[in-house]
C-alpha positions in Angstrom: 78.0 -139.3 -19.0 78.5 -136.0 -20.8 79.3 -133.1 -18.5 77.8 -129.7 -19.2 80.4 -127.1 -20.0 80.5 -123.7 -18.4 79.7 -121.2 -21.2 81.6 -118.2 -22.5 79.9 -115.5 -20.4 80.1 -117.4 -17.1 83.7 -118.3 -17.8 84.4 -114.6 -18.4 82.9 -113.7 -15.0 84.6 -116.5 -13.1 88.0 -115.8 -14.6 87.8 -112.2 -13.4 86.8 -113.4 -9.9 89.6 -115.9 -9.9 92.0 -113.1 -10.7 90.8 -111.4 -7.5 88.6 -108.7 -9.2 85.4 -107.4 -7.8 82.8 -107.0 -10.5 80.1 -104.5 -11.4 77.0 -105.3 -13.5 74.8 -102.5 -14.8 71.1 -103.3 -14.8 69.0 -101.7 -17.5 65.3 -101.8 -17.2 63.2 -101.9 -20.5 60.3 -100.5 -18.5 62.2 -97.3 -17.7 64.5 -96.7 -20.7 64.1 -96.6 -24.4 66.5 -98.8 -26.4 68.5 -95.7 -27.4 68.8 -94.5 -23.8 69.8 -97.9 -22.7 72.4 -98.2 -25.4 73.9 -94.9 -24.4 74.1 -96.0 -20.7 75.6 -99.3 -21.6 78.3 -97.6 -23.6 79.1 -95.2 -20.7 79.0 -98.2 -18.3 81.5 -100.2 -20.3 83.8 -97.1 -20.6 83.5 -96.6 -16.8 84.6 -100.2 -16.0 81.3 -102.2 -15.8 82.0 -105.9 -16.5 78.6 -106.6 -18.0 75.0 -105.5 -18.7 71.9 -107.0 -17.1 68.6 -106.4 -18.8 65.4 -106.9 -16.9 62.6 -105.3 -14.8 60.0 -106.3 -12.2 56.9 -106.1 -14.4 56.0 -107.3 -17.9 57.0 -106.1 -21.4 56.6 -107.5 -24.9 59.2 -109.9 -26.3 59.4 -108.0 -29.5 60.3 -104.9 -27.6 62.9 -106.8 -25.6 64.5 -108.1 -28.8 65.0 -104.6 -30.2 66.1 -103.3 -26.8 68.9 -106.0 -26.5 70.0 -105.6 -30.1 70.4 -101.9 -29.6 72.3 -102.3 -26.4 74.7 -104.8 -27.9 75.4 -102.7 -30.9 77.8 -100.4 -29.1 79.5 -102.6 -26.5 81.8 -105.6 -26.2 80.9 -106.7 -22.7 78.3 -109.4 -22.3 74.5 -108.8 -22.0 72.8 -111.1 -19.5 69.0 -111.4 -19.3 67.6 -110.9 -15.8 64.2 -112.4 -16.4 60.9 -111.8 -14.6 58.9 -114.2 -16.7 59.0 -116.3 -19.9 58.4 -113.2 -22.0 61.9 -112.0 -20.9 63.7 -114.4 -23.1 65.4 -113.1 -26.2 67.8 -114.9 -28.6 69.9 -111.7 -28.9 71.4 -111.8 -25.4 74.7 -113.5 -24.6 73.3 -115.4 -21.6 70.4 -115.6 -19.1 70.5 -115.9 -15.4 68.5 -119.1 -15.1 67.2 -118.3 -11.7 64.8 -119.5 -9.1 63.2 -117.1 -6.6 63.9 -119.3 -3.7 61.7 -117.5 -1.1 58.6 -117.1 -3.3 55.4 -118.7 -2.0 54.3 -119.3 -5.6 55.4 -122.5 -7.4 55.5 -120.6 -10.6 58.4 -118.4 -9.7 60.4 -121.3 -8.1 60.2 -123.7 -11.0 57.0 -123.2 -13.1 58.3 -120.3 -15.3 61.7 -122.0 -15.6 60.2 -125.3 -16.9 58.2 -123.3 -19.5 61.1 -121.1 -20.5 63.7 -123.9 -20.6 62.6 -125.0 -24.1 63.1 -121.5 -25.5 66.5 -121.1 -23.8 67.6 -124.3 -25.6 66.0 -123.4 -28.9 67.7 -120.0 -28.9 71.0 -121.6 -27.7 71.2 -119.1 -24.9 73.9 -119.7 -22.3 72.0 -120.5 -19.1 73.8 -119.6 -15.8 72.0 -121.2 -12.8 71.4 -118.7 -10.0 69.5 -118.7 -6.6 67.6 -115.5 -6.2 66.7 -114.3 -2.6 64.5 -111.3 -2.1 64.4 -109.1 1.0 61.7 -106.7 2.3 58.1 -106.6 1.2 57.7 -103.1 -0.2 59.3 -103.5 -3.6 57.9 -104.4 -7.0 60.0 -107.5 -7.3 58.6 -108.8 -3.9 55.0 -108.1 -5.0 55.3 -109.5 -8.5 57.2 -112.6 -7.5 55.0 -113.2 -4.5 58.0 -113.4 -2.2 57.9 -114.4 1.4 60.2 -111.4 2.1 63.2 -112.1 4.3 64.0 -109.5 7.1 67.1 -107.7 6.0 68.8 -108.0 9.4 68.4 -111.8 9.7 71.4 -112.9 7.7 71.2 -116.4 9.2 67.9 -117.0 7.4 69.3 -115.9 4.1 72.3 -118.0 4.6 70.1 -121.1 4.8 68.5 -120.3 1.4 71.9 -119.5 -0.1 73.5 -122.7 1.1 70.5 -124.7 -0.2 71.1 -123.0 -3.6 74.7 -124.1 -3.6 73.8 -127.7 -2.7 71.1 -127.7 -5.4 73.9 -127.0 -7.9 73.2 -123.3 -8.6 76.5 -121.5 -9.4 75.6 -118.0 -8.2 73.5 -116.5 -5.4 71.9 -113.1 -5.7 70.8 -111.1 -2.6 68.2 -108.6 -3.7 67.1 -105.6 -1.7 64.8 -104.6 -4.6 64.8 -102.1 -7.4 64.5 -98.6 -5.9 64.9 -100.0 -2.3 65.3 -97.2 0.2 68.3 -98.9 1.9 71.0 -101.5 0.8 71.3 -104.8 2.6 73.2 -104.6 6.0 76.8 -105.6 5.8 76.2 -108.1 8.6 73.7 -110.0 6.4 76.1 -110.1 3.5 78.9 -111.3 5.8 76.8 -114.1 7.2 75.8 -115.4 3.7 79.4 -115.1 2.4 80.6 -117.3 5.3 78.0 -119.9 4.5 78.7 -120.4 0.8 81.6 -121.0 -1.6 80.0 -119.9 -4.8 80.0 -116.2 -6.1 77.8 -113.8 -4.2 75.9 -111.0 -6.1 74.3 -108.1 -4.1 71.9 -105.5 -5.5 69.3 -103.0 -4.6 69.5 -99.8 -2.7 73.2 -99.2 -3.5 73.2 -95.5 -4.2 76.6 -94.3 -3.1 80.3 -95.3 -3.2 80.1 -95.9 0.5 77.2 -98.4 0.1 79.2 -100.2 -2.6 82.4 -100.4 -0.4 80.4 -101.8 2.5 78.9 -104.5 0.4 82.2 -105.5 -1.2 84.1 -105.5 2.1 81.3 -107.6 3.6 82.0 -110.3 0.9 80.0 -109.4 -2.2 81.8 -110.6 -5.3 79.5 -108.8 -7.8 77.6 -105.5 -7.3 74.5 -104.7 -9.4 73.3 -101.1 -9.8 70.4 -99.8 -11.9 68.3 -97.0 -10.6 71.4 -94.8 -9.7 72.6 -95.0 -13.3 69.2 -93.8 -14.6 69.3 -90.9 -12.2 72.9 -89.8 -12.1 75.6 -91.6 -14.1 78.4 -89.5 -12.7 77.5 -91.0 -9.3 77.2 -94.5 -10.8 80.7 -94.0 -12.3 82.1 -93.3 -8.8 80.4 -96.4 -7.5 82.0 -98.5 -10.3 85.4 -97.0 -9.6 85.4 -98.0 -5.9 84.2 -101.5 -6.8 86.9 -102.0 -9.3 89.5 -100.6 -6.9 88.8 -103.5 -4.5 90.4 -107.0 -4.7 89.4 -110.4 -3.4 91.9 -111.4 -0.7 90.8 -115.0 -1.0 90.7 -116.1 -4.7 88.4 -119.0 -5.7 
């Protein structure tokens, strides 16, 4: 039986983690930024130490616009661009990879496997690198929770999130993403991140509400392998640069 190979972008991320690095991914939202603005932020992000660019938002945009957006972003950088999809219209042939993700705590079949079954053909046709990820959403007052019809998890109940995360690992997903939500008022509690980290062996991504170096340090020290920031970069990239710096100053004590 032929075994599926880990692709170039995933290998790049895993090799960095195996060397003990903590990673930062910069999230650029096509709903909030023009292609030119996004390209400028991506270039600054790479220069500041970001390990990759994620492209995605909570609501819908046209595929043709996404194509131009990603092409413009890629033009000035060498780090990978990974699609962070909200629906099948978020698939573009011009990205390096796509988080092939399931919103595990959605109450809607469509966001658990429906959109994925429809989008899989395009991913294969475009020869996009698919990186399997379990996506877990907290709180109920964010756009992602509303659009994805999430059964929002209470941020303080890490043991519930850990059950979802462990299920993702056992289902063969290779990353888990804990999402407080774009524009969330507060980041996830460190206790929740710690509980999930203890439960799983695969890389742990944390995003949403991280607006200061202190927030980033708490998440990393609690066990996050990869930190995602988006809103803070749009509002104040000097502050985002400080966040990236503290993330990159940390090391994994236990390498995978």
